[in-house]
Structure formats: C-alpha cells, structure tokens
C-alpha positions, 0 to 999 in steps of 0.5 A: 360801729356807731358812736351811740344808739338812739333808744326811742319809739322805733325798734332796735336792730340786732346790730344795735343790740350787739353794739351796746351789749358786746362793744360798750357803745353808749345810748341816747334817749330820744325826745319823742320817747321821753314825751311818750313816757310822760304821757303814759305815766299821767294815765297811771297817776290817774289810776293810782287814785281811782277806786277801781283796782288795776293790776300792778298799781293797786293790787298784789302780784301773781296769785296775790293779784286779788289783794287790794293795796291801800294808797300808803302801801303802794310804794312799799309794794313796788320795793317789796316786789323787786326785793322778793323777786331778785331771788336768783342763784348761781354764778353771775351771767356774762356782762354782755348778756346783762347789758343786752337785757338792760337795753331791751328793757329800756327800749320797752320802758321808752315805748310809752306803754309801761307807765314808768316815770321819765326818771326811771328811763333816764336811770337805766340809760345812765347805768348803761352809759356808765358801764355799770353791770348789775350782778345777775345770777344764772338761775331764777327765770322760767321764761314766763311773766318775763325773766323775773329774777334776772330783771329784778336783779337789775332793778334792785341795782337801780334802787341802789341795792345789791351788787354790780360790776363797775368797769374792772371793779366788782362786785361792789355795792350798787349804791356806791357805784351809782354814787361814783357816777352821780346817778341817783337811786330810783325810788319806785312808784306805782306800777314801776316795779312790775314794768321793770321785770315783766319782759323776755329781754334776757332770753331775747338778748341772748338770742340776738348775741347767738345769731351774731356769733353764728353769722361768723361761725357759719362762714368759718364752717364753709371755709374749714370745710373747703380746707378739709375737702382740699386736704383730703384730695376731694373734688370741688365739682359737687359744689357747682351752681347748676347742681345746687340749683336742683335743690333751691334752698338759699342757704345751701346755694350760699354755702356751696358758692362759698366753698367753690370760691375758696377752692378756686385755682387750687393746685392740690385740687387740680393735681387729681382732676385728671382721668387717672383719679379713681375716686368716684365721689367723696364721703358725705361729710365732704360732699354734703357740707353745703346741704348741712351748712345751708340748712343751718343758714336757713334756720338762722334766717328764720330765727332772725325773723323771730328776733326782729319781731321781738325787737319790735315788740313791747312786752309788759303786763299790764300795758298802757294803750294809746287811749289810756286804757291799762290792760292785762295781756299774755305777751310776756310769755316766752314761747316764741323766743324759746322755740327759736332758741331751741331750734337754733341749737339743733343746727349748731350741734349738726354743723359741729358733728359734720366738722368733727367727721371731716377732722377724723377723716384727715387723721385716719391714714386709711381714709386720708389719701396719703397723709401720715397717721394723725398728721404726726411728725413721727407716728408712734413717737408723736400722736399729732392731732389724735387727742384734739379729735377727742376734744372735738368728739367730747364737745359734739356729744355735749352739743347733742345733749344741749340740742334737746329742747328746754321749751317742752318743759313747764313747771307751774308756779305762783300757786298755779296762777302761772301754770304754763311757762316757757323755760326760754331763759334755760334754752338761751343759756344752753344755746350760748354754751352750744355756740362756744362749743361749735367755736372750739370744734371749728378751731380744731378742724381749722388746725387740722386742715391747715396742718394737712394742707402744709403736709401736701407740699410741694403742692400748694392750696388755693389762694383763699385757703392758703390765706387762711393757713397764713392767718393761722400761722401768725399765731400757731406754728406749722407741722413738727414734733408734738407740742402742747396743743391746748394753746394752739386750740385757744389761738385758733378759737381767738382767730375765729372769734376775731372775725378775721377768717370770715 
C-alpha cells in the first residue's frame, strides 16, 4: 500500500484510486500540476473581462446558457449553481464512493484544463487528507453533464455548506468540520462551480472499486467451484490445458488452470479415478465452470481497458486547451462508462447463477453421490443448508434483475437542452449491489462445499482445498446439528472480502 498518491498531470491507476478511496491513503499535489492550474486560470481571468460570452464564465448554464451574466453577478452565479444542483435525495452513498469521486474530480482539476484557481485544488486535497467525507445522497445523477448532484454535494461542502462525515463523527455541518481541520471554505470565482461538477467521476469511481472487488471474487469463484467439483466426486480431467487450448479464450485458460491446481493431489479425486467409476461426464455447472468464469474474466479485462482510458481522460465542459482556447465539448457524456458498468453486471449474475447450481447439487441426495440430504446431521430433525440455498436463489434472482441495463434508458432534462443522458450513475449503483450479492452467493457455496468435503472423511481433499477449509474453520465450526446459520454466512463473506482465500 503506498504511503501517499501523487495527483498531477499523469493518469491515476486503478490501484491508486482504490488505495485512496477504500484504504484512506493520502494524496499530494505535484508542482507541475499546480503550475498547469495557474496557467489555465490566467486564461479564464482574461475571458472573464472579455465582451465575447464564454459558457460557464459569463453565461448561465444548460438551457439558460443564452443568458449573459454581468460581471458583478458572476460570483453569485457559481455559488447559485452549486446550491441549486446539490439537489440529491436518498440515503448517503458509501464513504469510499465519495472519496473516489473526490479524487477523480481532483485529478481533472489538477490537469490544467478546467480553469480553477490553485486554492480550489488545494482545498479538495486538504479535505481528502483530513478524511472529510461530504454527505452525498444516492439519487440525483443522470450520468450526463457529469454526476451533477453528487459532485455538487461535494462542492457545497468545500464552500462550507451542507453536511459531512468527519472521521467517526457525522453528519456534522461542513463549516465546522473544515474549521476543525484548519481548511478555509472556498469562495467560488468564474468557471469554478461548473468545473467542480461537470464530470463522470462518481460512476467511474464505482467502476474502479467494482473491478477491484471482482478481481478477488473471480479468484474465489474458481476455488469454490473446485471445492464443489471435489465434493461431488467430479473429475479434474476436463480442466486439462490441451482441452482448454482448443478454445483459446485467455480467461478460460486462467480459470481452468487454477481449478486444476486446486484439485492437484486430491485423495478424493483419486478415489474414483479408476475403471470402476461409471460416470462419463459431470454436469455443466461443474464441467463448464472455466468457460463461465473465464468469460467473466475476459469481460472484466475489457471493462478495465475502459476504466484505464477514463482515468487518463479530462472531463469538463468547457475545457481550457493548451493554446488558451476555451471550448465546449461532449466528453462529459457517461455512455462509455455506463455501457461498461452494465456489461459487467451480466457476468456477475451468471457467475452467481452457476455457483448456486453447484450448491443445490451438493444438497440433493439424488445428485450428490452419497452425501446426506441437505448435508444435514440428522436429516428430518435437521435441515442442514437447505435454506442457505434459498438465500442464494433469492440473491441470484435479484442479480438477474440488476443485470438489466440502465444505459438503454434516457429521460431528457434541462428543457430539452440535455436531451440524451447515460444513466451511468444508476448502472454503477446497481453494479455495487450485484457485487455484494455475488459475495454472499460465493460465501454460501464455500460453506456448503467445505461441509461436504468434511463429510467425505476419511477421504481428504487436495492440499489447496483443504487449506481453504481450514481457513474457514477458524471462523465457522464444522458439521454438526443445526445452528444459527446467518452468522456463518456473514463469517464466510468476511473471509472472502479479506482476500485471504485468494
């Protein structure tokens, strides 16, 4: 984990975003960035006194862009923009999301293409380093012209208005939190209000965080799938490299190789490898796991390229170009990010779906090859993992609904000036819920497969899968009479999120 992350003219990496957003790593502004910011501001100062109207400097916004604003009203224009656009509703979004969008907006501000003063850039950096998290309501962004309401809530806090979380305290008045950390509230000048809110930073931040989670979850899915194959007396032969090479998708090869490695030297697999085994081939949920998990990996790889391009982008309207021109553009439209968010929700749902099918197979005495019904200690008196599978099924059903794209919708706004929007923020919010759902589904498969492997005694699992069972057993007891199962599921979720299994 880095001690600090430099914010300057170079693109941020996904790992840097996660470090700041999720782990509280601080940031430092580079001298090159501050120089670029000062040079761009000089161009805005020149335009502020010019007769020719410039959007966001001497005009209104959106459908009011034709309104010329006199010089003595331009500070009020920026202040009014933030107050009116901080119109979100609903519960506050997660702190890591707010920190991600603040960092990404700061990186654009520090690029020297937005025209803000260095003082504004320093204020955002100071808020991040102080751990001040503005209260950002969940609803209010259409994913076009930027995540306007969420970013306005942050800008409002920088002005010393609205509410924030300050460490463990909150919500508290933003002015009090800024004062407690010695941060002077921003008094916005020309162009600055617009520059603070015209970005896709919220949806991009959530995409980056989801990719980090999925990198771990797809590794865990390979492991729990291998445990299920072993517990169900399946074969590892289908994961051989020469078979996978006949369909050369890179993600498939990775998942198959991982599953084969997890099952290497398994006494359980060896016990039914001989000529007496009458099973020709396993069910699809076992045999085709590399194909499904691999396709999910390849989708995540594609989406990662989109995220990396966005991290190298400067999103504002208008922008200050190197030659001093200030030009309007459409780069704030969230379609590239929205499509990626929607795309990623599909394999999340499908990886969960195939995991639920493996779990159900382990609980069905007609298909589990000798395991007790529902893995119950005393079937009939005990129900074992019966209802844990219900929980999985309910979540998988929800994940299928969450896989329906948000980006195909568009509701015109701002008196038809903004007549096509991306709904990327909505796509990001549902992807976060989907990632949480996949975590729970894999936790149930982990619990079930570990219990099934224990019940195969005296046969023992492979060294790798045995290590996974041992890690789980440090938090969750082994087979026995029914007990309160919800804490076991929560413990398995915590183990998965910790990264220990991966």
